[in-house]
Structures are given as structure tokens and as C-alpha cells.
C-alpha positions in Angstrom: 65.1 56.7 56.4 64.8 53.0 55.7 68.0 53.2 53.7 69.9 54.6 56.7 68.4 51.9 59.0 69.6 49.2 56.5 73.0 50.9 56.2 73.6 50.7 60.0 72.2 47.1 60.0 74.8 46.1 57.4 77.6 47.7 59.5 76.5 45.9 62.6 76.3 42.6 60.6 79.8 43.3 59.3 81.2 43.7 62.8 79.4 40.6 63.9 80.9 38.8 61.0 84.4 40.0 62.1 83.8 38.5 65.5 82.6 35.2 63.9 85.7 35.1 61.8 87.9 35.7 64.9 86.1 32.8 66.6 86.6 30.6 63.6 90.3 31.5 63.6 90.6 30.4 67.2 88.5 27.3 66.9 89.3 25.9 63.4 92.6 27.4 62.5 91.0 29.4 59.7 93.0 32.6 59.0 93.7 34.8 62.0 91.8 37.0 64.4 91.8 40.7 63.4 93.9 43.0 65.6 92.3 45.7 67.7 93.9 48.2 65.3 92.3 46.6 62.3 88.9 46.5 63.9 89.2 50.2 64.9 90.0 51.1 61.3 86.8 49.4 60.1 84.6 50.7 63.0 84.5 54.4 62.0 80.8 54.9 61.2 78.8 57.6 63.0 75.2 57.2 64.0 72.5 59.9 63.5 72.6 60.6 67.2 76.3 61.4 67.1 77.6 58.1 68.6 81.0 57.4 67.0 82.0 61.0 66.5 85.7 61.4 67.4 87.2 64.4 69.4 87.8 67.5 67.4 86.2 70.8 66.3 85.9 73.2 63.4 84.0 76.2 62.0 83.0 77.6 58.6 85.9 80.1 58.3 88.4 77.2 58.5 86.2 75.0 56.4 86.0 77.4 53.5 89.8 77.2 52.9 89.7 73.4 53.1 86.7 73.3 50.7 88.5 75.5 48.2 91.6 73.3 48.2 90.0 69.9 48.5 86.4 70.1 47.1 85.8 73.0 44.8 87.2 71.4 41.7 84.4 68.9 41.7 81.6 70.6 43.6 82.0 74.2 42.4 83.5 77.3 44.1 80.3 77.8 46.0 79.1 74.2 46.4 76.8 74.7 43.4 78.1 71.5 41.6 80.4 71.3 38.6 80.1 69.1 35.6 78.7 65.7 36.6 79.5 66.2 40.3 76.5 67.1 42.5 75.6 70.4 44.1 75.9 70.5 47.9 73.9 73.6 48.6 70.6 75.1 47.5 67.6 73.1 46.2 65.3 74.5 48.9 61.6 73.9 48.3 62.4 71.7 45.3 61.7 68.3 46.6 58.1 68.3 45.5 59.0 69.7 42.1 59.3 67.7 38.9 63.1 67.9 39.1 64.1 67.9 42.8 67.6 69.1 43.8 68.8 66.9 46.7 71.5 68.7 48.6 72.8 68.9 52.1 70.4 71.7 52.8 67.3 70.6 51.0 67.4 66.8 51.6 69.8 65.4 54.2 68.1 64.6 57.5 71.1 64.5 59.8 74.2 66.7 60.1 76.0 63.7 61.5 75.4 61.8 58.3 77.2 64.6 56.4 80.2 64.3 58.8 80.2 60.5 58.4 80.1 60.5 54.7 82.9 63.1 54.2 85.1 61.4 56.7 84.8 57.9 55.2 84.5 58.7 51.5 85.9 62.2 50.6 87.8 63.7 48.9 87.1 61.5 45.8 90.2 59.4 45.1 91.8 60.3 48.4 89.3 59.0 50.9 90.0 59.2 54.7 92.9 61.6 54.2 91.2 64.3 56.2 91.7 64.8 59.9 88.7 64.9 62.3 89.2 68.7 62.7 89.2 69.2 58.9 85.9 67.2 58.6 84.3 69.2 61.4 85.4 72.4 59.6 84.1 71.2 56.2 80.8 70.1 57.8 80.5 73.6 59.4 81.2 75.3 56.0 78.6 73.2 54.1 76.0 73.8 56.8 76.7 77.5 56.7 76.6 77.6 52.9 73.1 76.1 53.2 72.2 78.8 55.8 71.7 76.2 58.6 74.3 77.5 61.1 76.1 80.8 61.5 79.6 81.2 60.2 81.2 81.4 63.6 79.6 78.4 65.1 82.1 75.9 66.4 81.1 72.3 65.7 82.3 69.2 67.6 81.0 65.9 68.9 79.1 67.6 71.7 76.8 69.7 69.4 76.8 68.3 65.9 73.9 66.0 66.4 71.8 68.9 67.8 71.9 70.8 64.4 68.4 70.9 63.1 68.3 70.0 59.4 65.5 71.5 57.2 64.3 68.1 55.9 64.7 66.1 59.1 60.9 65.4 59.1 60.8 64.3 55.5 61.8 60.7 56.3 59.9 57.8 57.8 60.5 54.2 58.9 59.4 52.0 56.0 57.0 49.3 57.0 57.5 45.9 55.5 55.0 45.4 52.7 52.2 42.8 53.1 52.2 40.7 49.9 48.9 39.2 48.8 49.7 35.8 47.3 46.7 35.1 45.1 46.8 32.9 42.1 48.3 34.9 39.2 46.0 36.0 36.4 47.0 34.3 33.1 44.3 35.7 30.7 41.6 38.3 30.4 43.1 40.0 33.4 42.3 43.7 32.8 39.7 45.2 30.5 41.7 48.4 29.9 44.9 50.2 30.6 45.1 53.7 32.1 48.3 55.8 32.0 48.6 57.4 35.5 52.2 58.8 35.2 54.9 59.6 32.7 58.7 59.7 32.8 60.2 62.8 34.3 60.7 65.8 32.0 64.3 66.9 32.7 64.4 69.5 29.8 67.0 67.6 27.7 65.2 68.9 24.6 64.6 72.6 24.9 61.2 74.1 24.5 60.4 76.4 21.5 60.5 79.4 23.8 63.6 78.4 25.8 65.9 80.8 24.0 63.8 83.9 24.8 64.9 84.4 28.3 68.6 84.2 27.4 68.1 86.5 24.4 66.4 89.1 26.7 69.2 88.8 29.3 71.8 89.2 26.6 70.0 92.3 25.2 69.8 93.8 28.7 73.5 93.3 29.2 74.2 95.6 26.2 71.6 98.2 27.1 72.3 101.7 28.3 73.7 102.2 31.8 71.9 104.1 34.5 73.5 107.3 35.7 74.2 105.8 39.2 76.3 102.9 37.6 80.1 103.1 38.0 82.4 103.2 35.0 82.4 99.4 34.5 82.2 97.1 31.6 78.8 95.4 31.7 79.8 92.6 29.3 82.8 91.7 31.6 80.4 92.0 34.6 78.2 89.4 33.0 81.1 87.0 33.1 81.8 88.0 36.7 78.2 87.2 37.7 79.0 83.6 37.0 80.3 83.6 40.6 76.9 84.7 41.8 74.4 82.7 39.7 74.7 79.6 41.8 72.8 81.5 44.5 71.1 84.4 42.8 68.8 84.9 39.8 68.6 88.4 38.2 65.5 88.6 36.1 62.0 89.9 36.6 59.7 87.1 37.9 62.6 84.6 38.3 62.5 82.3 41.4 64.6 82.9 44.4 67.5 80.4 44.9 69.6 80.0 48.0 69.9 83.8 47.9 67.2 86.2 46.7 66.5 87.2 43.1 68.4 90.5 42.5 66.0 92.0 40.1 64.9 95.4 41.5 67.6 95.5 44.1 68.7 99.1 43.4 66.7 101.4 45.7 65.4 98.4 47.7 66.1 98.1 51.5 68.3 95.2 52.4 66.5 92.1 53.6 63.1 93.0 51.9 63.0 91.0 48.6 59.4 89.9 48.3 58.9 86.2 48.8 62.4 85.4 50.1 62.1 84.1 53.6 65.7 83.0 54.4 67.2 86.4 55.5 69.3 86.6 58.6 68.4 89.0 61.4 71.6 90.9 60.5 70.4 91.5 56.9 66.9 92.4 57.9 68.2 94.9 60.5 71.1 96.3 58.4 69.2 99.5 57.5 70.9 99.7 54.1 69.3 100.9 50.9 71.1 99.3 48.0 72.8 101.5 45.4 76.0 101.1 43.5 78.2 102.0 46.4 76.5 100.1 49.1 76.2 97.0 46.9 79.9 97.3 45.9 81.0 97.6 49.5 78.9 94.5 50.4 80.2 92.3 47.5 83.8 93.3 48.3 83.5 92.0 51.9 80.0 90.7 52.9 81.1 89.6 56.4 82.6 93.0 57.2 79.9 95.2 55.7 77.0 93.3 57.4 78.4 91.2 60.2 76.4 88.1 60.9 74.7 87.8 57.5 74.4 84.3 55.9 76.0 84.9 52.5 78.6 82.1 52.0 81.0 84.2 50.0 84.3 85.8 51.1 84.1 88.7 48.7 85.8 90.2 45.6 89.0 92.2 46.1 89.6 93.4 42.5 88.1 96.9 42.2 87.6 96.7 38.4 85.8 93.4 38.7 83.5 95.0 41.2 82.8 98.0 38.9 82.1 95.6 36.0 79.7 93.5 38.1 77.8 96.6 39.4 77.5 97.8 35.8 76.1 94.5 34.7 73.6 94.5 37.6 72.6 98.0 36.8 71.6 96.9 33.3 69.9 93.6 34.2 68.4 94.2 37.7 66.6 97.4 36.9 
């Protein structure tokens, strides 16, 4: 929070400096006063309470198309991050872990800050090329992808600041430190040294057992198919699952991500994965038991099969890809 406060203080100081320069130009003949148009071009920041938001509106349906065209090449098809560019979704419940994932959904305190940043700085290399309507739509899509708003919610200046972010209470106003200015110790200052913390382990060097999970998954992908599985190619389905793994794991005991772990999904009622608490009412009340056909229908068009669910994915149209994916899930999720 202190960073945001300082950010807006700097902006205010910048505008005050502009006024001082204008006064100097009038009084001392130094330079010239900025025009109203120039000042308006600088003064585009948006406060956490929404002050500064321009007219406009947008929803997640429109934002998805803009995201695919303008953002996916850097941030991934599903906002999961690509290469060195950060993920924009997921990371829930990771902030207290050894390797926190700071995304729009897990970390950002204000939806208005998301709008402000996208409008001023994105897309990378072509900043401020998006219209206000496009930014509202992109903001809606990213909030929907993080399961914060429904996909049909129309965002605009009248309601954006009212969106409740999951980590809004995780920030505080930083108090100015009180420095004790004693005389510095120059010798015999401390009898011993105790190590109270170490550098973060980010798994750059794999553990001895790191390959075991991958080996097991690979072996499962080549196992025998269950009778209910369609005539698909499980190996090809493993590649197709790359579209899903940003949100889902598929291994016994694996943690949930933005979406639930899919292990054990066949024969399970929709909306009942143990330990996953982010289901929509639509999913919990769908009354569907997952088998090859119901899962295939859902993946083909999630919004049509269970209207109102939170899955930020438009679906897979290719029937062969669907069969391959179901075959892979039959071998790995059972």
C-alpha cells in the first residue's frame, strides 16, 4: 500500500511541477506554459476509488477477443504467463508460500489499479493504443479469468471501484520508521551470529526425486484405456492438455490451481472436488456426473453446457482433439 501512496504522491508532485513551470514561463520567460491538451495527456492516472476513470464500458466476452489479439503472445493463451512474462491469473493462496505467485487475482488490491496500468502501459511496445472501452473489456476478462466477476458483468466507471479483490485486506499503510541514533559500535559488538533466514529456494536445481512425478505421468499416458474412453490418441491428448494445465493439475494428491485437480473426475459429480472452494453456484448445481461424454460436451463449449460457470475458456471445436484429450484424461485421471 505504501508504494501506491507514494505513486500518487509522485503524480501529484509532477502536476504541481507542471504548474510551477507554467508560472516560471509567465514570470521569467523560461520555456512556455503547457497547453490544456498537454496537461490532459499527462493527467490520465486513476485513483483506487475510481476517480479519473473515463466514460466507457466492456465485458469479459469482448475482452477475451482483445486479450487473444493483444496480450496472449506475452501472457499466455489463458493468462498463465509465457516465457519471462508474468502470469496474470492464478496464484491463489500462494502469498504465504516459499514462492508466491503475485497475479491480478492473488495479489492486486484494487481493480481500478489494473485498469490504470493497462491503460497507461500496455500492450508492451504500443502503450496507450487501447481505447477506454477496450481497457474496460480487458479488465473484465482478467477479473473473470481470476473468478472475481461473472463473464457477463458490464464494467464501467460507475462500478469498477466496487469490485472486491481477494487480497484487498493484505495491504497496510507503512508507518515511518523511528531510527535510534546511538553511537555506532566499532569493536566487540556481538558475541555470536545466529542465522535466522536463508535465501529463497526457487527450485533452480532439481531435487533427486524431481523426475519421479513426470515419469509416473508419462507412464500413465501410455497405459491401457478404460472401456468408457472414446477412440482417441492419449499421447496426442497429453499435448492437448497443455491448454488446460495452467488451471488444472491431473495427479493424485496434486494441489488445486485456479481450477480443481482433475484426478478422479470420472464418476464424480460436478462441483464436488474435495478441498476446492472456488466453484460457482452454476457448477455446484449442475447435477452432472462426469463421464467421457459429459466431459467432452463441457470442454467443447463450457459456457453453453453449464451457463454461468467460471471456467475462463471458450472451448475446443475439433472433435478429434476432444477425443484425444478425453483419452488422455481417462488414463491419467483414474
